N, C-alpha and C positions, 0 to 999 in steps of 0.2 A: 631540485624537485621539478619534474617536467610539467609543463602547461602549454596552452596555446592561446594566442590573442585572437580577437575577432578579425583583426587585419590579416592575420595569417590564415584563419579558417575560411573566410569567404572565397578567396581565389581557389583554394583547394576544392571547395564545395562545387563551384561552377566548372572546374576543369576535370574533376574525377567523378564519373557517373556512378561508380560503385559506392563511393562515399555519400553521394547524394541519395542513393537508394537506402543506405544504412541510416542516414539521418531521418529520412521520411518515415521509415519503419519505427525508429526509436521514438520519434515525436508522436507517431500513431499509437504506440503502446502507452505513452504518457497521457495522451488524450483519452484513451479508453479507461485508463486508471482513474482519471478525474471524473469520468462519466459514470463508471460502474462501482468504484470503491469509495469515493468521497461521500456519496449519499449516506453511508453508514454513520458518518460523523454527525449528521443532522437528523437522523431518524427519530430520535426521542423528542426533540423540541417540536417536530412536525406532528408526531403522533399524539402528543399531549395538547396540541393546538396552542402552544406558546408562540409559535410563529407560523405564518403561511408558508406553503412549499416554495413559492417564488422568492419570498424574502430570505428564507433559510438557505436556499441554493445560492443566491447572490452573496450572502454573508459567507458561506462556505468557500465560494470562489475567491473572495478577497483574502480570507485567512489561510487558505491553502497556499496562495501566492506568498504571503508573509512568512509562513512556516518554512517553505523551501528556502527562501532568501535568508532569513535571520538565522535559522539553526545551522545551515551549511557554513555560514561565516563563523559561527561559534565553534562548531564541532562537526567535521565531515567524516567521522570514523565509520558511519554506516555505509557511506559510498565506497570507502576503502575496502570494507569487508566484502561487499558484493563484487567489486572489481577483482579481488584476489581469490574468490571462491572457486573459480574454474580456470583452467589453463587453456588459453586459445593461442599459445605460442606455436613455433614451428613455421610452417608455410603460411605467411600472412594472408595471401589471397584466399586460400582454402578456409582459413580461420574466419575471415570476414564473411564468406558465403555461409558458413555454419552459424555465425552470429545472426545474420539476416534470417536464416531459417528458424532460429530460436525465437526471434521477435515476431515472426509471422505466426508461429505456434501459439504464442502468448495472446496475441490479438484474437485468434480463432477461438481459443478457450474462453477468454473473457466475454466475447460477444455472445457465445452460446449460453454461458451462465446468465448473462443479463437477459437474454431472450426468455429464459424460463423463470426469471425473477429470483434467482438463487444468489445470495451474497457470497460469492467465491472470493478467494484471496488472490489479488494480482501479485502480491509479494511472493507467495509460494509458487504461483504460475511462472513468475520470472525466474525464480531459483531453479524450478524443475525444468523449464524450457532450456535455460542455459546449460544445465548439467547434462540433459539429454543430447544437446548439440555437441558439447565437449566430448562426451563418450563416443559419439559418431565420428568426430574429427580424429580422435586418437585411437579408435578401435578398442577401447577398454577404459578401465577406471583410472588410468594414469592421468587423465585430464581433470580429475576432481581433487581439490585441495581439502583434505580431511580436517585440518586444523580450523579452517574457516567454516566448513560445513557443521562442525560441532556448535558454532555460534547459532546456526540456523535451528538446530535441535533445541538448544537452550531457549531460543526465541519462541519456538512452538510451545514448549512447556510453560514459559513465562507468560505468554499471551493468554493461555488457557487458564492456568491455575491462579495467577495473580489477578487477571481480569475478573474472574468469578469471586475471588476472595475480597478484592478491593470493592466490588459492587456490593457485596453482602455487608462489609464493614461500613461503607459510606452511608448506605441507607439506614442502618441501625444507628449510626452517629447522628444523622439528621433527625430521626424520630426521637432520639434521646434529648437533643437540644430543644426540639419544638414540642415536647410532650405536653406542656401546660399552656400552649398557645391556641388561640381560636383558629381552626383550620381555614375558615373563610377569609380571615384577615391575612393569612400568609400566601394566598394565591398570587397576589400581585408581585410579591417578592420573588416567589419561585418561577413566575413567568419570566421575569428579567434574568433570574439566575440560570434558567434553561437556555436563554439566548447566549449568555456568557459561556455556559458549559459547551454549547454547540460550537461556538467560535473557538474555544480551546481545543476541542476535538479536531476541528478542521485544521487548525494551526499545526497540531502534532501529526496529523495525517500528512500534511505537506512536508513536515520535517523528516518523517520516516520515509515515505514512499518517494518523495522528490529526490532524496539522496540516492536511493537505490537506482533510479533510472539515469541519474547523472553519471553514476559510476559506469553504467553500460554505454552511455553516450561517449564518455572519454575512451573506453575500450575500443569502440568503433572507429574513432578518429585515429587512435594510435595504430590500429591494424591497417587502416587505409593508407597510412604513411609508412607501412612496413616496419612499425615499431612494436613487435609482438612481445618484447621482453621488458617493457617499462614496469617497474615495481612500485614506484611512488609518484604521485602527481598532485597538482593543486587545481581545484575546480575554479575556472575563471568567473568573474562576476557576470559577464555577458551570458554564460551558459546557465547560471542560476536564474537570471531574469527570463531567458527563453523558456526553460523547462517549467518554471512556476507559472508563466503566462499561459502555456499550453494546458497545464493541469487545471488552471482556473477556468479556461475555456471549456474543457471537458466537464467540469463540475457544473458550469452554468447551463449546459445542455440538459442536465437533470438526471433523474434516475428514480422516478416515483415507485416503480415496481419493487426496487430494493428497499426503499424507505418503508413501504408497506410491509414487506416480509420481516424486516428487522424490528421496526418500531411499533407495528400494529398487530401482526399475526402471532408473534412469538410470546409476548407478554403484554397485557393491558396495563399501562403505566399511568400513575397520577403525576402531577407536575414535580412534586418533591422527589419522587422516585426517578423520574427522568433526569433531574439535576444530579442525583447521586450516581447514576450510571455514567453520565458525562464526566463527572469529577473523577470517578474511578478509572475510566478509560484513558483520560488525558494524563492522569498521574502515572499510570503504567507505561504509556508511550514515552513520557518524558524520561523516566528511569532508563528505559531501553535505549533511547537515543543517546543519552549521556554515556552509557556503558558501551555504545557502539554495537549493540545487538540488533540485527534486523528482525523485527517482529511484524506480524500481520495486524494492521489496524482493524480489519474485519473481525478477526478472532477476538481481539482485545475488547472491542465494543460489544459484540454479541455476547461474549461470556460475562462481561460486566452487567449487561441487562439480565442475563440468566441469574446472576448472583443477587441482583436486586429483587427479582421475582421470587426466588427461592427463600429470601429472608422473610417474606410474608408467609408463604406456604408453598410447598413443592408443586401443588396442583395449580398454582398461579401461572406456571410456565407451560406453554403448549409444547409438550415434548415431541409431538409429531413433526412440528416445524423444526425443532432442534435436531431431530434425527435426520431430517432431509439435509440440513446444513452440514451436519457432521459427516454425512456420506459424501457430500461434495468436497469438503475439506480433505477427507481421506483419499478421495480419487484424484485430487489435484496433482499430487506429486507423481504418481505413476502415469496418470492420464496425460498431463502436459509434458512430462518427461519423455514419454513414448512419441508424442506428436513432434516434439523438438528433435528427437533422434531421427525419426523417419523423414521429417522435412529437411534436416541437415544432409542426410544421405541422398535425398532426391535433388536438392539444390546443388550439391557437389557433383552429382552425376550430370545434371543439366548444364552447369556453368563451369 
């Protein structure tokens, strides 16, 4: 199984400008992911005032770091799925240029969504950008691995249906267990439970999204070395630490606009409802990670919140905000895919 040590990587980084650019772009995408995607994990504990935004962001940074590190050691199948989803084989130099174009497209899409405060999915932007670049590289769909793409479709359905269903079931279960309790006396418990739920969501965000970007990082290293046909690899510990640290840094920068959109504007939550949403979202992400299915943490968390709100009554959900989010989700695949395709064509023409 192919891998690369830190001692092997550093000399290549400083002697190969193309590899250096690829690494910078990849780390930029990871930073943006931590900045724009991770706030979804802590949206509920901030919106219910269980934690201050600053404390929640710092907590998320720590648990994103741990999620990347721990889950990759246990099971790196999500990284393998992303690595194998598209074919960047053939001419390694052209493939590397196309990969850089895809990463540039992902950053552009993510920053635009953050600017408008819309919780887009960096996972789907990554998948779409890579696919668009692979199509540009091969001049057709031969660069797409249909078997791995099926897992993406499964993940899309899973994150939507299971997220909503788990949210509905979780909040009903909490209400059933606490039906004879004095609500005022449970506030302290659920405030602490919200902090734990937010930490679990941040951990699973790191576990899912960290692996996706490490798969891309390994692809860039292999292409820079002219190894376009590597089929299996092992993620080195130094890369786990680097990617988790950069994601944690991005999370610490914050993302209050997205916290507001997800945790405050879509559904007005009480503390026990926020806990139920976190429990549902983390559970769905854990199942997906174990099965090696790349899902969107954004979709999972927001649909879990919708399920919690709908369990009370459908009118509790601000469907106008939901409609805006869904439109963004729908547009991510074609939008980021087209940007990835056009950037790849432009980059290959320029370089």
